C-alpha positions in Angstrom: 8.7 -17.6 -36.6 11.7 -17.0 -34.3 15.1 -16.6 -35.9 16.7 -19.1 -33.5 14.6 -22.1 -32.8 15.7 -24.4 -30.0 14.9 -28.0 -29.5 13.2 -29.0 -26.2 15.4 -31.0 -23.8 14.3 -34.2 -22.0 11.8 -33.5 -19.2 12.1 -29.7 -19.7 9.3 -27.5 -18.5 7.7 -25.2 -21.0 8.5 -22.1 -18.9 12.2 -23.1 -19.0 12.0 -23.7 -22.7 10.5 -20.2 -23.3 13.2 -18.6 -21.2 15.9 -20.3 -23.2 14.2 -19.3 -26.5 13.9 -15.7 -25.3 17.6 -15.5 -24.4 18.7 -17.1 -27.7 16.6 -14.5 -29.7 17.9 -11.7 -27.4 14.4 -10.7 -26.2 13.0 -10.6 -22.7 10.9 -13.5 -21.5 7.9 -11.2 -20.9 8.0 -9.9 -24.5 8.2 -13.4 -25.9 5.3 -14.6 -23.6 3.2 -11.6 -24.6 3.7 -12.5 -28.3 2.2 -15.9 -27.9 -0.2 -15.4 -24.9 -3.9 -16.3 -25.0 -5.6 -13.0 -26.0 -8.4 -13.8 -23.5 -6.0 -14.1 -20.6 -4.1 -11.4 -18.7 -0.6 -12.9 -18.4 1.6 -11.2 -15.8 5.1 -12.1 -14.6 3.7 -13.3 -11.3 1.5 -15.8 -13.2 4.3 -17.4 -15.2 4.1 -20.5 -13.0 0.7 -21.2 -14.5 2.2 -21.8 -18.0 3.2 -25.3 -17.1 0.0 -26.1 -15.4 -2.6 -24.5 -17.7 -0.9 -24.1 -21.1 -4.2 -23.6 -23.1 -5.4 -21.0 -20.6 -2.3 -18.9 -20.6 -0.8 -19.3 -24.1 -1.9 -19.6 -27.7 -0.3 -23.0 -28.3 -0.9 -23.0 -32.0 0.9 -19.7 -32.4 3.8 -20.9 -30.2 4.1 -24.1 -32.3 4.4 -22.0 -35.5 7.0 -19.7 -34.1 9.2 -22.5 -32.6 8.6 -25.0 -35.4 7.6 -27.6 -32.8 4.4 -29.7 -32.8 1.6 -28.8 -30.4 2.0 -32.3 -28.9 5.7 -31.7 -28.2 4.9 -28.4 -26.5 2.2 -29.8 -24.4 4.5 -32.6 -23.4 6.5 -30.0 -21.5 3.5 -29.3 -19.3 1.2 -31.2 -17.1 -1.5 -31.2 -19.7 -1.4 -34.9 -20.5 -1.6 -35.9 -16.9 -4.5 -33.6 -16.5 -6.3 -34.7 -19.7 -6.2 -38.4 -18.7 -8.5 -37.9 -15.8 -10.1 -34.5 -15.6 -13.9 -34.3 -15.7 -13.8 -30.9 -17.4 -12.4 -29.7 -20.7 -11.3 -26.5 -19.1 -8.0 -27.1 -17.3 -8.5 -24.4 -14.7 -11.9 -25.9 -13.7 -10.5 -29.2 -12.5 -9.1 -29.7 -9.0 -7.5 -33.0 -10.0 -4.0 -31.6 -9.5 -4.8 -28.8 -7.0 -1.9 -28.2 -4.6 0.3 -30.7 -6.5 2.7 -28.2 -8.1 5.2 -26.0 -6.3 5.7 -22.3 -6.9 9.1 -22.5 -5.3 12.0 -24.0 -7.3 13.4 -27.3 -6.3 16.4 -28.4 -8.2 19.3 -30.8 -8.5 22.6 -28.9 -8.7 24.3 -31.8 -10.6 21.6 -31.9 -13.3 21.9 -28.1 -13.8 25.7 -28.2 -14.0 25.5 -30.7 -16.8 22.4 -29.4 -18.6 21.4 -25.9 -17.8 17.5 -26.0 -17.7 14.7 -26.6 -15.3 13.0 -30.1 -15.3 9.3 -30.4 -15.3 9.1 -33.0 -12.6 11.0 -30.8 -10.1 7.9 -28.8 -9.5 5.8 -31.8 -8.4 4.9 -32.2 -4.7 6.2 -35.7 -3.7 9.2 -35.6 -6.0 12.0 -34.7 -3.6 14.9 -36.7 -4.9 16.8 -36.7 -8.2 16.6 -40.4 -9.1 19.4 -39.9 -11.7 22.0 -38.7 -9.1 20.3 -40.1 -6.0 20.5 -36.7 -4.2 17.9 -34.5 -2.5 16.4 -31.6 -4.5 17.5 -28.3 -3.0 14.6 -26.0 -2.1 16.8 -23.0 -1.4 19.9 -21.2 -2.9 23.1 -23.0 -1.9 24.7 -19.6 -1.2 22.3 -17.1 0.3 19.8 -19.7 1.5 16.8 -17.8 0.0 13.9 -19.5 -1.7 13.5 -19.0 -5.4 10.2 -18.5 -7.1 9.6 -20.3 -10.3 8.5 -17.1 -11.9 11.9 -15.5 -11.3 14.3 -18.2 -12.5 15.9 -17.3 -15.9 17.6 -19.4 -18.5 21.0 -18.9 -16.8 19.7 -20.7 -13.7 21.1 -18.1 -11.4 19.7 -17.2 -8.0 17.7 -14.0 -8.5 18.7 -12.9 -5.0 22.5 -13.3 -5.0 23.1 -14.1 -8.7 25.1 -17.2 -7.9 24.9 -20.2 -10.3 22.7 -22.9 -8.9 24.7 -25.7 -10.6 27.6 -25.0 -8.1 25.5 -25.6 -5.0 26.1 -28.6 -2.8 24.1 -31.8 -3.2 23.1 -34.2 -0.5 23.2 -37.9 -1.4 20.2 -40.0 -0.2 21.3 -43.0 1.9 17.9 -44.3 2.9 17.1 -47.2 0.6 13.3 -47.1 1.3 13.2 -43.4 0.4 15.1 -44.0 -2.9 12.7 -46.9 -3.9 9.7 -44.7 -3.1 11.1 -41.8 -5.2 12.0 -44.1 -8.1 8.5 -45.4 -8.1 6.9 -42.0 -7.9 9.2 -40.7 -10.8 8.3 -43.6 -13.0 4.6 -43.0 -12.5 5.0 -39.4 -13.6 7.0 -40.4 -16.6 4.0 -42.5 -17.6 1.4 -39.8 -16.8 3.2 -37.1 -18.8 3.3 -39.2 -22.0 1.0 -38.1 -24.8 -2.2 -40.1 -24.8 -5.8 -39.7 -26.1 -7.2 -42.2 -23.7 -9.5 -40.6 -21.1 -10.6 -42.2 -17.8 -13.7 -40.9 -16.2 -13.8 -40.1 -12.5 -16.3 -42.9 -12.2 -13.9 -45.4 -13.7 -11.0 -44.3 -11.5 -13.1 -44.6 -8.4 -14.3 -48.0 -9.5 -10.7 -49.2 -10.0 -9.7 -47.7 -6.6 -12.5 -49.6 -4.9 -11.4 -52.8 -6.5 -7.7 -52.5 -5.6 -8.1 -51.4 -2.0 -10.6 -54.2 -1.3 -8.4 -56.8 -3.1 -5.2 -55.8 -1.3 -6.7 -54.9 2.1 -6.7 -57.4 5.0 -10.2 -56.2 5.8 -13.2 -58.2 4.7 -15.3 -55.5 3.2 -14.8 -52.3 1.2 -16.0 -50.1 4.0 -13.3 -51.4 6.4 -10.7 -51.3 3.6 -11.5 -47.6 3.0 -10.7 -46.9 6.7 -7.4 -48.7 6.3 -6.5 -46.6 3.3 -8.0 -43.4 4.7 -10.6 -43.1 1.9 -14.1 -41.7 2.4 -16.2 -44.8 1.8 -19.5 -43.0 1.0 -17.8 -40.5 -1.3 -16.0 -43.3 -3.1 -19.2 -45.2 -3.8 -21.0 -42.0 -5.0 -18.1 -41.2 -7.3 -18.0 -44.7 -8.7 -21.8 -44.7 -9.2 -21.9 -41.2 -10.5 -24.4 -40.1 -7.9 -22.6 -37.0 -6.6 -24.5 -33.7 -6.8 -21.5 -32.1 -8.4 -18.8 -33.1 -10.9 -15.3 -33.8 -9.5 -12.2 -36.0 -10.1 -10.4 -38.4 -7.7 -7.4 -36.3 -6.5 -4.2 -37.4 -8.0 -2.2 -37.3 -4.8 -4.6 -39.6 -3.1 -4.6 -41.9 -6.1 -0.8 -42.2 -6.1 -0.7 -42.8 -2.3 -3.2 -45.6 -2.7 -1.3 -47.2 -5.6 2.0 -47.1 -3.7 0.4 -48.9 -0.7 -1.3 -51.4 -3.0 2.1 -52.0 -4.8 0.7 -51.4 -8.3 2.0 -49.0 -10.9 -0.2 -46.5 -12.7 0.0 -48.3 -16.1 -1.2 -51.6 -14.6 -3.9 -49.8 -12.6 -5.4 -48.2 -15.8 -5.0 -51.2 -18.0 -6.4 -53.9 -15.6 -9.8 -55.3 -16.5 -12.2 -55.2 -13.5 -14.1 -58.4 -13.0 -17.8 -58.1 -14.1 -19.1 -59.5 -10.8 -17.3 -56.8 -8.8 -18.6 -54.1 -11.1 -22.1 -55.4 -10.8 -21.9 -55.5 -7.0 -20.3 -52.1 -6.7 -22.7 -50.3 -9.0 -25.7 -51.8 -7.2 -27.1 -49.2 -4.8 -27.3 -51.8 -2.1 -25.3 -55.0 -2.3 -27.2 -58.0 -1.2 -30.3 -56.2 -2.5 -33.6 -56.9 -0.7 -35.2 -57.7 -4.0 -33.0 -60.8 -4.3 -33.8 -62.0 -0.7 -36.4 -64.6 0.2 -37.6 -66.2 3.5 -35.3 -69.1 4.3 -37.4 -70.6 7.1 -38.9 -73.8 5.8 -41.7 -73.8 8.5 -42.9 -70.3 7.2 -45.8 -70.2 4.8 -43.8 -67.6 2.8 -40.8 -69.9 2.4 -38.8 -69.0 -0.7 -40.9 -65.8 -1.2 -40.0 -62.2 -0.4 -43.6 -61.0 -0.1 -43.4 -60.4 3.7 -39.8 -59.4 4.0 -39.4 -55.9 5.3 -36.4 -53.7 6.0 -35.6 -53.1 9.6 -33.6 -49.9 9.1 -30.2 -51.5 10.1 -28.0 -51.3 7.0 -24.6 -52.0 8.5 -23.3 -53.6 11.7 -19.8 -54.7 12.6 -19.4 -57.4 15.3 -16.6 -57.8 17.8 -15.2 -60.7 15.8 -14.7 -58.5 12.8 -17.6 -59.9 10.7 -20.1 -57.6 9.1 -23.9 -57.8 8.8 -25.7 -55.6 6.3 -29.2 -54.8 5.2 -31.4 -56.4 7.9 -34.7 -57.9 6.8 -37.6 -59.1 8.9 -40.2 -61.7 7.8 -43.7 -60.9 9.0 -44.7 -64.5 8.4 -42.3 -66.2 10.9 -40.5 -63.5 12.7 -37.0 -64.4 11.5 -34.5 -61.7 10.8 -32.0 -61.9 7.9 -28.9 -60.1 6.9 -26.2 -60.2 4.2 -22.6 -61.0 5.1 -19.4 -59.5 3.6 -19.7 -61.9 0.7 -23.3 -60.9 0.1 -24.7 -64.3 1.3 -28.2 -64.1 2.9 -28.1 -65.5 6.4 -30.5 -65.8 9.3 -29.5 -63.8 12.4 -30.9 -65.5 15.5 -30.0 -69.1 14.8 -33.6 -70.3 14.4 -33.0 -72.2 11.2 -30.1 -74.0 12.7 -32.2 -74.9 15.7 -35.0 -76.1 13.4 -32.6 -78.6 11.8 -31.8 -80.0 15.3 -35.5 -80.3 16.2 -36.2 -82.1 12.9 -33.4 -84.6 13.7 -35.0 -85.4 17.2 -38.1 -87.3 18.2 -41.0 -85.3 19.6 -40.5 -86.7 23.1 -36.9 -85.6 23.1 -38.0 -82.1 22.1 -40.6 -81.9 24.9 -38.2 -83.1 27.5 -35.5 -80.7 26.3 -34.0 -78.3 28.8 -32.6 -75.1 27.2 -28.9 -74.5 27.6 -27.9 -78.2 27.5 -24.8 -79.1 25.6 -25.3 -80.1 21.9 -28.8 -78.5 21.9 -30.4 -75.3 20.9 -30.3 -71.9 22.7 -32.9 -70.8 25.1 -34.4 -68.2 22.8 -34.6 -70.7 19.9 -36.4 -73.1 22.2 -38.8 -70.3 23.3 -39.3 -69.3 19.7 -40.5 -72.8 18.6 -42.6 -73.3 21.7 -45.4 -71.3 20.1 -44.9 -72.6 16.5 -44.1 -76.3 16.1 -45.2 -78.1 19.3 -48.8 -78.9 18.8 -49.5 -81.7 21.3 -48.8 -79.6 24.4 -48.5 -75.9 23.5 -47.5 -73.5 26.3 -50.3 -71.6 28.0 -50.3 -68.1 26.5 -52.3 -65.7 28.6 -53.9 -63.3 26.2 -54.1 -60.5 28.8 -50.3 -60.8 29.5 -49.5 -60.9 25.8 -51.6 -57.8 25.2 -49.9 -56.1 28.2 -46.5 -56.9 26.7 -47.6 -55.5 23.3 -48.9 -52.3 24.7 -45.8 -51.8 26.8 -43.6 -52.0 23.7 -45.8 -49.6 21.8 -45.5 -47.1 24.7 -41.7 -47.3 24.5 -41.0 -49.5 27.5 -37.6 -51.2 27.3 -37.4 -55.0 27.1 -35.2 -55.1 30.2 -37.9 -53.3 32.2 -40.5 -55.8 30.9 -38.2 -58.6 31.8 -38.2 -57.4 35.4 -42.0 -57.7 35.8 -43.1 -59.8 38.8 -45.5 -61.9 36.6 -42.7 -64.0 35.1 -42.2 -67.4 36.7 -38.8 -67.9 35.1 -36.5 -66.6 32.4 -37.9 -69.2 30.0 -41.4 -68.1 30.8 -40.5 -64.5 29.7 -38.7 -65.8 26.6 -41.8 -67.6 25.4 -43.6 -64.3 25.3 -40.5 -62.4 24.1 -40.2 -64.5 20.9 -43.9 -64.8 20.3 -44.7 -63.8 16.7 -47.0 -60.9 17.7 -44.3 -59.5 20.0 -41.6 -59.8 17.2 -44.0 -58.0 14.8 -44.7 -55.3 17.3 -41.0 -54.7 17.9 -40.3 -54.5 14.2 -43.2 -52.2 13.4 -42.6 -49.9 16.3 -41.1 -46.6 15.1 -38.5 -44.9 17.1 -39.6 -41.6 18.5 -37.8 -38.5 17.3 -35.3 -36.9 19.6 -36.9 -34.2 21.6 -35.7 -30.8 20.3 -34.0 -28.6 22.8 -36.2 -25.6 23.7 -33.2 -23.3 23.4 -35.2 -20.3 22.2 -36.6 -19.8 25.7 -33.3 -20.3 27.5 -31.6 -17.0 26.7 -31.3 -16.1 30.5 -29.4 -19.4 31.0 -27.0 -18.5 28.2 -26.5 -15.0 29.6 -25.8 -16.4 33.1 -23.3 -18.9 31.7 -21.4 -16.1 29.7 -21.3 -14.0 32.9 -19.8 -16.9 34.8 -17.1 -17.3 32.1 -16.4 -13.6 32.3 -16.0 -13.7 36.0 -13.6 -16.6 35.8 -11.8 -15.1 32.8 -12.3 -18.3 30.8 -12.1 -17.9 27.0 -15.7 -17.7 25.6 -16.1 -19.8 22.4 -19.0 -20.9 20.3 -18.2 -24.6 21.0 -18.2 -24.0 24.8 -21.6 -22.2 24.8 -23.2 -24.7 22.4 -22.1 -27.6 24.5 -23.5 -26.0 27.7 -26.9 -25.3 25.9 -27.0 -28.8 24.4 -27.1 -27.6 20.8 -24.7 -27.5 17.9 -22.4 -24.6 16.9 -24.5 -24.1 13.7 -27.7 -23.9 15.7 -26.2 -21.3 18.0 -24.9 -19.3 15.0 -28.4 -19.2 13.5 -30.1 -18.3 16.9 -30.2 -14.6 16.5 -30.6 -13.6 20.1 -28.2 -16.3 21.4 -25.5 -15.3 18.9 -25.9 -11.7 19.7 -25.3 -12.5 23.4 -22.2 -14.5 22.4 -20.8 -11.5 20.4 -21.6 -9.1 23.2 -19.8 -11.3 25.8 -16.9 -11.8 23.5 -16.4 -8.1 22.9 -16.7 -7.4 26.6 -14.1 -10.1 27.4 -11.8 -8.7 24.8 -12.1 -5.2 26.3 -11.5 -6.4 29.8 -8.4 -8.4 28.8 -7.2 -5.4 26.8 -7.5 -3.1 29.8 -5.8 -5.6 32.0 -3.0 -5.9 29.6 -2.6 -2.1 29.5 -2.4 -2.0 33.3 0.2 -4.7 33.3 2.3 -2.8 30.7 2.1 0.5 32.6 3.1 -1.2 35.8 6.0 -2.9 34.0 7.1 0.4 32.4 7.1 2.1 35.8 9.0 -0.7 37.4 11.6 -0.7 34.6 12.2 3.1 34.6 12.5 3.2 38.3 15.0 0.3 38.3 18.5 1.7 38.9 20.1 -1.3 37.4 18.3 -0.8 34.1 19.1 3.0 34.0 22.7 2.3 34.8 23.1 -0.2 32.0 21.3 1.9 29.3 23.1 5.1 30.4 20.9 7.2 28.1 17.4 5.8 28.4 15.7 5.4 25.1 12.2 4.3 24.1 13.5 1.4 22.0 15.1 -0.1 25.1 11.7 -0.2 26.8 10.0 -1.8 23.7 12.7 -4.4 23.5 12.3 -5.2 27.2 8.5 -5.5 26.8 8.9 -7.7 23.7 6.6 -5.7 21.4 7.2 -3.4 18.5 6.2 0.2 18.7 4.0 0.0 15.6 2.2 -3.0 16.9 1.6 -1.4 20.3 0.5 1.8 18.7 -2.2 -0.1 16.7 -4.1 -1.2 19.7 -2.9 0.9 22.6 -1.6 4.3 21.4 -2.0 5.7 24.9 0.8 3.3 26.1 3.2 4.6 23.5 2.4 8.2 24.6 2.9 7.1 28.2 6.4 5.7 27.3 7.4 8.9 25.6 6.2 11.0 28.5 8.0 8.9 31.0 11.2 9.0 28.9 11.1 12.8 28.8 10.3 13.1 32.5 13.2 10.8 33.2 15.6 12.9 31.1 14.5 16.1 32.8 15.0 14.5 36.2 18.4 13.3 35.3 19.5 16.8 34.1 18.2 18.4 37.3 20.2 15.9 39.3 23.5 16.6 37.5 26.3 18.4 39.6 26.4 22.2 39.2 22.7 22.4 38.5 20.8 24.6 40.8 
């Protein structure tokens, strides 16, 4: 137990507290830290900044509590432990990336706060906290006297700059006048005050992702979660996987991203964590595919599979956004009637081509009116809907379907012929004639069942001469040779080129050759510039005594740097200087 035991100050960092305790007991900070360090961890002075971030990893908290007569909870409250423990997926603090990049190693401080209470605040180290909300001034990131940056590891209890030893409390402060900035910083500070409070409540990464999904969809102007994710710059697929727990690795939702989203949604952290998510939203989100195909049925009342899902098949289209902003998801095709269904943003099942709507119009009309109908008329059905029902409902005078032409149509589709090409056949008497065949059930089935052919793989392995020729062309033009440029020319990806042994070897060889050529060219330019400079009378007259440093300054390079890649140039400069000196001496009056 320490002879002098100090009480922690409000919002004080543990490192600052240890520094004050060490000074009060007239021992060095390193000695005190070594006394209570974790025996399994090598604690060095350059790692002191980790004490506030990973207290259990760096220190023996139980031993420190005994020596300071403080509770473990109070000591941990001076670190980021409670913010970490609320969300992290791992019991090991150092394993979590939840707060990665969120704490500074450079001291930011409020001079007014230090002048009144001489200790370092815990929140000053947080990225995103740039203003002292108590005094409404910017946090200084440098010493107010020497302008140097101060590492957290080096700041002592006296709060003096370790570079110039001036008291930081006497530095100038800059008042914030921007109201929006002040409000944002007030909000951010209040969130951290909540996060740093002791708590035993733990929120899983799945739960956090679940809540994020709810709030960005609720507050976004977009209709669906996918579009809302774009608005909030969130990876939609990763968010769903995190919410459903289907990621291949364990991870947490990064705190910086979470705070940014909450600020945009205008909700505080406490409300975010305490809000009860509606059961329906949870059910929809956790479903691997909203508007699931198992819940779908055929909606066409003329189909023999009406209200059944037996013949509903997926088409492969899972998501489609139309120009009007609406969304269609999870396309389904009915083999019984040829209708295509989808789910909208509210997970309602709808028919895609308007056949059901057309059927309602047909049912409301007399047969004669249907037979005399001309597609495209106002207050009528579309041409494709009319063609669709020509081979289904009209029994008295069905259109003449030529079996040979129908078979030709089917075979053309199977061979990969485009519909626009088929439409241009000379056999069609009119557009409507073509549409009757186009929306025939057999044609619709064939189009649905037809599998898309795989993209032909580039035969790059046999095209090494082409790659060599292209690299030679780049060398001749002195264009920078890059993997991206070569891969694009060959029609392959960068990764493929890197794994193509012969091709990558050709790239490396050309790259080295280009570097060598450019280096030689640079050397020639330097030698020419050196010769021109030494022979310039104006330069010699200004320098009086010609020195090598004058030449290096003129060239804009350091001698050590030039010597590392062109030592012959440095030797050349030395030789030219000596030659110039000897020439000058020989030309002096009185010399024979």
